[in-house]
C-alpha positions in Angstrom: 200.7 85.7 158.1 199.5 88.6 156.0 201.9 90.9 154.2 203.0 94.1 156.1 201.7 97.4 154.8 202.4 101.1 155.5 200.1 104.0 154.6 201.1 107.6 154.2 198.4 110.3 153.8 198.8 113.5 151.7 201.9 112.0 150.1 202.0 113.3 146.5 204.6 116.0 147.4 206.7 117.5 150.2 207.4 115.6 153.4 204.8 112.9 152.6 206.4 112.0 149.3 209.8 111.9 151.0 208.5 109.7 153.8 207.1 107.2 151.2 210.5 107.3 149.3 212.4 106.4 152.5 209.9 103.8 153.6 210.1 102.1 150.2 213.7 101.3 150.9 213.5 100.7 154.7 210.1 99.1 155.4 209.6 95.4 154.8 206.2 95.4 153.1 204.0 97.4 150.7 204.0 101.2 151.0 200.9 103.1 149.9 201.1 106.7 148.8 197.7 108.3 149.2 196.5 111.6 147.9 193.3 113.5 147.4 194.1 114.2 143.8 194.3 110.9 141.9 196.3 112.3 139.0 198.9 114.0 141.2 199.1 110.9 143.4 199.7 108.6 140.5 202.3 111.0 139.0 204.1 110.9 142.3 204.1 107.1 142.3 205.5 107.1 138.8 208.2 109.5 139.8 209.3 107.1 142.6 209.1 104.1 140.2 211.6 105.9 138.0 214.0 105.6 141.0 213.5 101.8 141.0 211.2 102.1 144.0 207.8 100.3 144.2 205.2 102.4 146.0 201.5 101.7 145.5 198.7 104.2 145.2 195.3 104.5 146.9 193.0 107.5 146.7 192.2 109.2 150.1 190.3 112.5 150.7 190.4 113.4 154.4 187.3 115.5 153.9 185.2 112.6 152.5 184.3 110.0 155.1 183.4 107.5 152.4 186.8 107.8 150.9 188.3 107.0 154.3 186.0 104.0 154.7 187.0 102.7 151.2 190.7 102.8 152.2 189.9 101.1 155.5 187.9 98.3 153.8 190.6 97.7 151.2 193.4 97.5 153.8 191.4 95.2 156.0 190.5 92.8 153.1 193.9 92.9 151.4 196.3 93.0 154.4 194.2 92.1 157.4 194.8 95.7 158.7 197.6 98.3 158.7 201.1 98.0 160.2 202.2 101.6 159.8 200.0 104.7 159.5 201.5 108.1 159.0 198.9 110.9 159.1 200.8 113.6 157.1 198.0 115.3 155.1 197.5 118.9 156.1 196.9 122.4 154.7 198.0 125.9 155.6 197.0 129.4 154.3 199.9 131.6 153.3 200.7 134.5 155.7 199.7 137.0 153.1 196.4 135.3 152.3 193.5 137.8 152.6 190.8 135.1 153.2 188.9 136.1 156.4 190.3 134.5 159.5 187.1 132.8 160.4 187.1 131.1 157.0 190.7 130.1 157.4 190.0 128.6 160.8 187.0 126.6 159.4 188.9 125.3 156.3 192.2 124.6 158.1 190.6 122.6 161.0 188.3 120.7 158.6 191.3 119.0 157.1 194.1 119.2 159.7 192.0 118.3 162.8 188.6 116.9 161.8 189.9 115.1 158.7 192.8 113.5 160.7 190.4 112.5 163.4 188.1 110.8 160.9 191.1 108.9 159.5 192.0 107.8 163.1 188.4 106.8 163.9 188.2 104.5 160.9 191.7 103.2 160.8 192.9 102.8 164.4 190.6 99.8 164.9 192.5 97.9 162.1 196.0 98.8 163.2 197.8 95.4 163.7 199.6 94.4 166.9 203.0 96.1 167.1 201.6 98.7 164.7 203.0 102.2 164.5 200.9 105.4 164.1 202.5 108.8 163.5 200.5 112.0 163.4 202.5 114.8 161.8 201.8 117.8 164.0 204.0 121.0 164.3 205.9 123.1 166.7 203.4 125.8 165.6 201.0 124.0 167.9 203.3 124.3 170.8 203.9 128.0 170.2 200.1 128.5 169.6 199.4 126.8 173.0 201.8 129.2 174.8 199.8 132.1 173.3 196.4 130.7 174.5 194.9 131.7 177.8 196.0 129.9 181.0 192.5 128.3 181.1 192.9 126.8 177.6 196.5 125.8 178.2 195.3 123.9 181.3 192.6 122.1 179.3 194.9 121.1 176.4 197.6 119.9 178.8 195.3 117.8 180.9 196.1 114.1 181.0 192.5 113.2 181.2 190.9 115.4 178.6 188.5 113.3 176.5 188.2 113.2 172.7 184.7 114.7 173.0 186.0 117.6 175.1 188.7 118.2 172.5 186.3 118.2 169.6 184.1 120.7 171.4 187.1 123.0 172.0 188.1 122.8 168.3 184.5 123.6 167.2 184.5 126.5 169.7 187.7 127.9 168.2 186.1 127.9 164.7 182.9 129.5 166.0 184.9 132.1 167.9 187.1 132.9 164.9 184.0 133.2 162.6 182.5 135.5 165.2 185.7 137.6 165.4 186.1 137.0 169.1 188.8 134.3 169.2 191.4 136.6 170.9 188.9 137.7 173.5 188.1 134.0 174.2 191.8 133.3 174.8 192.8 131.7 171.5 196.0 132.2 169.6 195.6 134.0 166.3 196.8 131.2 164.1 194.4 128.7 162.6 197.2 126.4 161.6 198.7 126.5 165.1 195.4 125.7 166.8 194.7 122.9 164.3 198.1 121.4 165.3 197.3 121.8 169.1 194.3 119.6 168.2 196.4 117.0 166.4 198.9 116.7 169.3 196.3 116.5 172.0 194.3 113.9 169.9 197.4 111.8 169.6 197.8 111.9 173.4 194.2 110.8 173.9 194.4 108.0 171.3 197.6 106.7 172.8 196.0 106.6 176.2 193.0 104.8 174.6 195.2 102.1 172.9 197.1 101.5 176.2 193.8 100.9 178.0 191.9 99.0 175.4 194.7 97.0 173.6 197.6 96.8 176.2 199.0 93.5 174.9 199.2 94.7 171.3 202.3 97.0 171.7 201.0 99.7 169.4 202.9 102.9 169.6 201.2 106.2 168.6 202.9 109.6 168.6 202.7 113.1 167.2 205.8 114.8 165.8 207.1 117.9 164.2 209.1 117.3 161.0 210.7 120.8 161.4 210.4 123.8 159.1 211.5 122.5 155.7 211.3 123.7 152.2 207.9 122.5 150.8 205.1 124.2 148.8 203.3 124.7 152.1 206.2 126.0 154.2 207.8 128.1 151.4 211.3 128.4 149.9 212.8 130.3 152.9 212.5 127.3 155.3 216.0 126.3 156.5 215.5 122.5 156.3 215.2 120.0 153.5 212.4 117.5 152.9 215.0 114.8 153.6 215.5 116.2 157.1 211.7 116.6 157.5 211.2 112.9 156.9 213.7 111.8 159.6 211.4 111.9 162.7 208.2 110.6 161.1 210.2 107.6 159.6 212.0 107.0 162.9 208.6 106.8 164.8 207.1 104.6 162.0 210.0 102.1 162.2 210.3 101.8 166.0 211.4 98.2 166.5 208.9 95.4 167.5 208.7 95.2 171.3 209.8 98.8 171.9 208.1 100.3 175.0 208.1 103.9 173.7 207.9 106.6 172.9 204.1 106.4 173.1 201.6 109.3 173.4 204.4 111.8 173.0 205.2 114.9 170.9 208.6 114.2 169.2 211.0 116.7 167.5 214.3 115.6 166.1 213.7 112.1 167.4 213.5 113.6 170.9 210.5 113.7 173.2 209.3 117.2 174.0 207.5 118.5 177.0 203.9 119.3 176.0 
């Protein structure tokens, strides 16, 4: 039987780094810290090694499909697949950033939604039986959804929306934002929030797909919000700590073998939320 392995994306700092730190002591198997910047990723690994932990490093750039495929091939050849995948990588513009909104929308969704989707496209087929997949989303997605038109809310809450339909909606948001007509078209005025609507809905779609195509494998896939915690991305005024932010992603990653759920849910503070 091949050794177990966990992979955390965007893990050289913040919540991702803390998730790796906790998994190194709680997960029975190898834990891979991945990052877009090789140097920062390896420095993060060394930092954890100084704490007598044993993470491993693998390069991963969500915006480079070849980089994703290299990770996929390495995991398939070395471990026969992946036991735990935590899609944590993401970006956000600061509130005071003067970059045009259309550009913010394009750049944010390229990583947070389309990059995460590419990782799932390549890696979900090699998730092992009893595997766990956690997509780090955000309550910002929930609040953004409430600020969308009723028509968009209905589409995003649909239990039979397809991945292709979701992708077209995400592309439409970017195009509407670049054209300066996103509010007229019913969108919330938050690129980060809309990107996280995409992540949560994608998680629901992929969970449905796994239940249909691999029902006997017992794979559980969920989206979660780690909470507003002090990171470079969220800023120093956030009320929570990275330790608190790691709790729910780790909880979902370590759901025991044979657990029936949660699956296809949006989870906050280890509690399933209504989408």
